[in-house]
N, C-alpha and C positions, 0 to 999 in steps of 0.2 A: 468802457474808457476809452481811448484812445486819443496816445497820448505821443510827444515831437521830441524827445530827447535830442540832448545837447552836454556830449563830451571831450572831452581834452587829451590831449594827449603830449606826452615828453618824450621824441621821435629824434633819437642820435644822429647823426651823420657823419662816414669821416673822407677825411680828403677833400675841403671844400675851401675854399683863397675865400668866398663873397659869404655874406646873408642872402643875395636873390638867389648864390647857388644851389645852396641849405638849405632855403624850404623847397626846391624846383624837385630838390632828388628826392627830400621829404615826403612831398605827396607824388609822387610815383614812389618811391619807396610803400609806403599806406596806402593807395590803390592794387598794388598791385597786390601785398601779404589777404589784402579784405575781397580782391576778383575774387573766382565769378561765386561765390555764396553768400559774399554781404557790396555789391553791385551797386547797391536801392542807399548804403552810406554814403552824405554828402559829405568831403573831404572842402576844409577852408583854414586860412591861414590867423590861429588865435591869436590875441591884445593881450600884450603885455604891458606894462604901466611902471614906472620908475616910484622911489616912498614919496617924491618929489610929486606925483602923479603926471609925470611928461609920458608921451608915448613913446617904447622902442618900436624895435624891428620884431617881428620873431623870433628871427634866429638868432642866437652865441655862442659866437663865432670863438674857436680858443687854440691855439698853437696846430689847426688843419681840420679844426671837429668841432663840432657844431651840435647843439640840443634844439629844436624845432619845436615851437609850440603847433599844432594844428588842433580844429575843433574840427569834432564831429558829428554831424545828426543824422539819427535814422527815429525814425516813427517806429512806433511798437503798438499794434493795435491788441485791442482785449485782454484791456491787465485791470488787473479791483481798483487802485490806485498812483498815485507817480512816483511814492518807494518798490510799488512793479517793475512796474514798466521805468524805473534806470538801474533797477537789478538784472532788468531783461539782455539791455544795452549792452550792460560792463560785461555780463555771460556773455553776451554772442559777438562783440565785436574786441575782448579779449582772449577768446578763445583763437582769433586772427592773427592779434598784435603782442605777441607774448615775449615778455619780458624788455614788455613798454610801459609806463608808468600811465595809468586812465585816474580820471576827475570826472565825474558829472556834475557839472553845471551848476543845467536847468532841464527842466521836466517844464511841461506847459501841457494842455491840453490840449487838443487838437477840435473844431469846430465840428460836429457828424457833415455838414455839409461844405464844407473844404477834404476830407480825408477823401483821397484815387485810392480808394483799395482796388486792389490789386494786385501783379510783379513787384514793384514797385513796395512795399510792407514788408514788415515782418509779424509774426504770432506769441501770443505768449505760452507756444503747445511746450511739454514736456519734454526736452530733449534731451 
């Protein structure tokens, strides 16, 4: 079974003035931590909403520091079930993003016809 796992990361950024600047720095910082080992992980801004349902910026800035919500998408191949895929993704991403909180948002099974197995994938090998 092959799965696409989406993990939310809360990335701290320092010495920023705006939310847009914080998001750019967080994406760059996360990309540097993941590369070259996990260059196939897709990085995107996360979504946040207020208790009333209003959509908020992915970054919260206070006192020139920010906490940025990012979504990391990773394809995991040859797993037994969704729970196994989420553990593999959290382990692989967590090894590189130390001290950054992670939460699995979703695990979806990939259609065998659409999965492009190759260098852009991760396996569930025992590492």
